[in-house]
C-alpha positions as CSV (number, residue, x, y, z in Angstrom):
1,X,107.5,116.0,99.7
2,X,103.6,115.3,99.8
3,X,101.1,114.8,97.3
4,X,97.2,114.5,97.5
5,X,95.4,111.0,95.5
6,X,92.3,109.6,96.2
7,X,92.0,106.9,98.5
8,X,91.4,103.3,96.9
9,X,89.5,100.4,98.1
10,X,91.0,97.4,99.6
11,X,89.2,94.2,99.3
12,X,87.8,91.6,101.9
13,X,90.2,89.2,101.3
14,X,94.1,90.5,101.6
15,X,97.0,88.1,100.9
16,X,100.4,89.4,102.1
17,X,102.5,87.4,99.2
18,X,100.2,89.5,96.6
19,X,102.3,92.7,97.7
20,X,105.0,94.1,95.3
21,X,106.4,95.7,98.9
22,X,106.1,93.4,101.4
23,X,104.5,94.4,104.6
24,X,107.7,94.1,106.2
25,X,109.4,96.3,104.1
26,X,106.6,98.8,104.5
27,X,107.0,98.7,108.3
28,X,110.7,99.3,108.0
29,X,110.3,102.5,105.9
30,X,107.5,104.1,108.4
31,X,109.9,103.2,111.3
32,X,112.6,104.9,109.3
33,X,110.3,108.2,108.4
34,X,108.9,108.0,112.5
35,X,105.5,107.3,110.4
36,X,103.0,105.0,111.9
37,X,103.1,101.5,109.9
38,X,99.4,100.2,108.5
39,X,97.1,98.0,110.3
40,X,96.3,94.9,108.5
41,X,92.7,94.8,106.8
42,X,89.4,92.6,109.0
43,X,87.6,89.8,106.8
44,X,84.2,90.1,105.1
45,X,81.4,87.5,105.3
46,X,81.2,84.8,102.4
47,X,77.6,83.7,101.7
48,X,77.2,80.6,99.8
49,X,76.4,81.6,96.1
50,X,77.6,79.3,93.6
51,X,80.0,81.3,90.9
52,X,79.2,80.2,87.2
53,X,82.4,82.2,86.6
54,X,84.7,80.6,88.6
55,X,87.0,77.4,88.1
56,X,86.1,76.4,91.8
57,X,82.1,75.0,91.9
58,X,81.5,76.1,95.3
59,X,83.3,79.6,95.2
60,X,80.5,82.5,95.5
61,X,79.9,85.0,92.9
62,X,82.1,87.7,94.0
63,X,81.2,91.7,93.6
64,X,84.6,94.1,94.0
65,X,83.2,97.4,95.0
66,X,85.4,100.4,94.2
67,X,84.6,104.1,95.0
68,X,85.7,106.9,97.2
69,X,86.0,106.1,101.3
70,X,83.9,109.0,101.5
71,X,81.1,107.0,100.3
72,X,82.1,104.0,102.4
73,X,78.7,104.0,104.6
74,X,77.0,104.0,101.3
75,X,79.1,101.5,99.5
76,X,78.1,99.0,103.0
77,X,74.7,99.6,102.7
78,X,74.7,98.1,99.1
79,X,77.6,95.3,100.0
80,X,74.4,94.5,102.7
81,X,72.0,94.2,100.0
82,X,74.0,92.0,98.1
83,X,75.2,89.9,100.7
84,X,71.6,89.3,101.7
85,X,70.9,88.3,98.3
86,X,73.7,85.6,98.4
87,X,76.9,87.1,96.8
88,X,80.3,87.6,98.3
89,X,81.2,91.1,98.5
90,X,84.8,93.2,98.7
91,X,84.2,96.4,100.0
92,X,86.4,99.2,101.5
93,X,88.5,98.8,104.8
94,X,89.9,102.4,106.0
95,X,94.0,101.2,106.7
96,X,94.6,103.9,103.9
97,X,92.8,106.7,105.8
98,X,95.1,106.9,108.3
99,X,97.7,107.7,105.8
100,X,98.3,111.2,106.0
101,X,99.7,111.4,102.0
102,X,100.7,115.3,102.2
103,X,103.0,114.6,105.3
104,X,104.6,111.6,103.3
105,X,107.9,112.0,101.7
106,X,107.2,110.8,98.1
107,X,109.2,108.0,98.1
108,X,107.2,106.4,100.8
109,X,103.7,107.6,99.6
110,X,104.6,105.9,96.9
111,X,105.6,102.9,98.1
112,X,102.1,102.8,100.1
113,X,100.3,104.0,97.2
114,X,101.7,100.6,95.3
115,X,100.7,98.2,98.1
116,X,97.2,99.5,98.4
117,X,96.8,99.5,94.5
118,X,98.7,95.9,94.0
119,X,96.7,94.6,96.8
120,X,93.7,95.7,95.3
121,X,94.0,95.1,91.8
122,X,94.7,91.4,92.7
123,X,91.4,91.3,94.5
124,X,89.9,92.6,91.0
125,X,91.6,89.5,89.6
126,X,90.1,87.0,91.6
127,X,86.3,88.9,91.4
128,X,83.4,88.1,89.1
129,X,82.1,91.7,88.6
130,X,83.7,95.0,89.8
131,X,81.1,97.5,90.9
132,X,82.0,101.2,90.8
133,X,79.6,103.0,93.4
134,X,80.5,106.7,92.0
135,X,78.4,108.8,94.4
136,X,78.7,112.8,94.4
137,X,81.5,113.9,95.3
138,X,83.6,117.7,94.9
139,X,80.3,119.0,93.8
140,X,80.3,116.2,91.1
141,X,77.1,113.7,90.7
142,X,78.1,110.0,89.6
143,X,81.5,111.4,90.7
144,X,84.8,109.1,89.4
145,X,88.4,109.6,91.0
146,X,91.6,108.7,89.6
147,X,92.0,105.5,91.8
148,X,88.2,104.3,91.0
149,X,88.9,104.7,87.3
150,X,92.3,102.8,87.3
151,X,90.0,99.9,89.3
152,X,87.5,100.3,86.5
153,X,90.2,99.9,83.6
154,X,91.7,96.9,85.6
155,X,88.4,95.0,85.9
156,X,88.0,95.5,82.0
157,X,91.2,94.8,80.9
158,X,90.8,91.6,83.2
159,X,87.8,90.4,81.0
160,X,85.5,91.4,84.7
161,X,81.6,93.0,84.1
162,X,82.2,96.6,84.6
163,X,79.3,98.1,86.6
164,X,78.6,102.0,87.5
165,X,75.9,102.4,90.2
166,X,75.4,106.1,89.1
167,X,75.4,108.0,85.9
168,X,79.0,108.8,85.3
169,X,79.6,112.6,86.2
170,X,80.4,115.3,83.9
171,X,83.8,115.6,84.2
172,X,87.6,115.3,82.6
173,X,87.5,111.4,82.6
174,X,83.9,111.0,81.7
175,X,84.8,109.6,78.1
176,X,87.5,107.2,79.6
177,X,85.1,106.2,82.5
178,X,82.3,105.3,80.2
179,X,84.7,103.2,77.4
180,X,85.3,100.8,80.1
181,X,82.1,100.4,81.3
182,X,79.7,97.3,80.9
183,X,76.7,99.0,82.0
184,X,75.4,102.4,83.5
185,X,72.7,102.2,86.1
186,X,70.4,104.6,87.5
187,X,71.4,104.0,91.2
188,X,68.9,101.5,91.9
189,X,69.6,98.6,94.1
190,X,67.1,96.6,92.2
191,X,68.4,97.2,89.0
192,X,71.3,96.3,90.2
193,X,70.7,92.9,91.0
194,X,68.9,92.4,87.8
195,X,71.8,93.3,86.3
196,X,74.1,90.8,88.5
197,X,71.3,87.9,87.5
198,X,71.6,88.5,83.8
199,X,75.6,88.1,84.2
200,X,74.9,84.8,85.8
201,X,72.0,84.0,83.2
202,X,75.1,84.6,80.2
203,X,77.7,82.8,82.3
204,X,75.2,79.5,82.6
């Protein structure tokens, strides 16, 4: 039995010790069901910008981008602008796209999904701001999917600023998405950079 879920984002730093289900357990589960084991993500670059939120004085300000994997090219474009401006950025990596959720047995799908979610929540915990890249999807402008809403709520619960890149779309979770927002932007890179800069000034 399988089910359909939205792809979540995995951060640019993956630590196996953060998995509630270890990679060995997941690989063994995949082998038992004749599924393909999940690959490990690559590591992103780390620009040298000082992070006033961090207890480590040399740590760069870390922006964690969340959104649907269908918008990955646009998210990488935004990440490129932020890295050029000196930020460290966690962006999606495509591991989860190799998983065919509809063909997995429910128990195995839950184990895989829990691994992805646990890993990314840990990335958010170590980040300094969460950027929700809510691109158009399923005919809805500013779409926020189930995984993305969970990540936004995780950031808010951990006291991280949660920024929406675009106005929140007209959908069933619009109220909940807005309730955890620190700011809702207008799809402008310049506005995003201004907002991130203001967050750093507040922290000084």
